C-alpha positions, -999 to 999 in steps of 0.1 A, spaced: 633 -587 661 660 -603 642 668 -633 620 699 -639 641 723 -632 613 746 -602 613 737 -574 589 755 -542 578 725 -522 591 712 -536 624 675 -547 626 668 -522 653 679 -493 630 659 -506 601 627 -510 622 632 -475 638 634 -460 603 609 -480 584 582 -453 584 607 -428 571 616 -453 544 579 -459 535 574 -421 534 603 -415 511 620 -393 536 655 -409 535 685 -401 513 694 -425 486 723 -442 505 700 -449 535 672 -462 512 697 -486 496 709 -498 531 674 -505 543 663 -521 510 694 -544 512 686 -553 548 649 -561 540 661 -584 512 682 -603 536 661 -604 568 628 -622 568 615 -609 602 622 -573 593 607 -578 558 575 -591 575 574 -561 598 579 -538 569 551 -554 550 528 -550 580 538 -513 584 533 -507 547 498 -523 548 488 -501 578 499 -470 559 480 -481 528 448 -486 549 452 -452 566 458 -435 532 428 -452 517 403 -445 545 416 -411 558 417 -394 524 436 -361 523 431 -349 558 463 -337 575 469 -354 608 478 -331 637 514 -336 647 505 -343 683 482 -372 672 508 -386 649 534 -386 677 509 -404 701 502 -430 674 539 -436 667 546 -439 705 518 -464 709 530 -485 679 565 -486 695 549 -498 728 529 -525 711 561 -536 693 579 -538 726 551 -558 742 551 -582 712 589 -586 715 586 -595 752 558 -619 745 578 -636 717 608 -640 740 587 -656 766 575 -683 743 596 -715 743 611 -729 710 582 -754 709 557 -725 706 540 -729 740 544 -705 769 567 -719 797 549 -744 819 520 -749 794 508 -785 789 517 -800 755 490 -807 729 475 -841 731 
């Protein structure tokens, strides 16, 4: 996922670290880099917004229960798999928005 413009911090690095950013687990210089990137890159900002919403919903509905580390790891792996699948799907869609070979709207 990228807006196509070069950034000081690559989109892949930002998206790989967005949960650490949301959890406040990064050092101040890293926070500043990611914040700057999110201000410049619409696609990454949208992804950040989705991730932030997911975390808020989990926080709201799961209360204060600690999640077992193994479960957390499985969930994060699955999220990465879904992101990869979405990226592949997005790449297979033509600029007109239809899958290759699909009939145009009438």
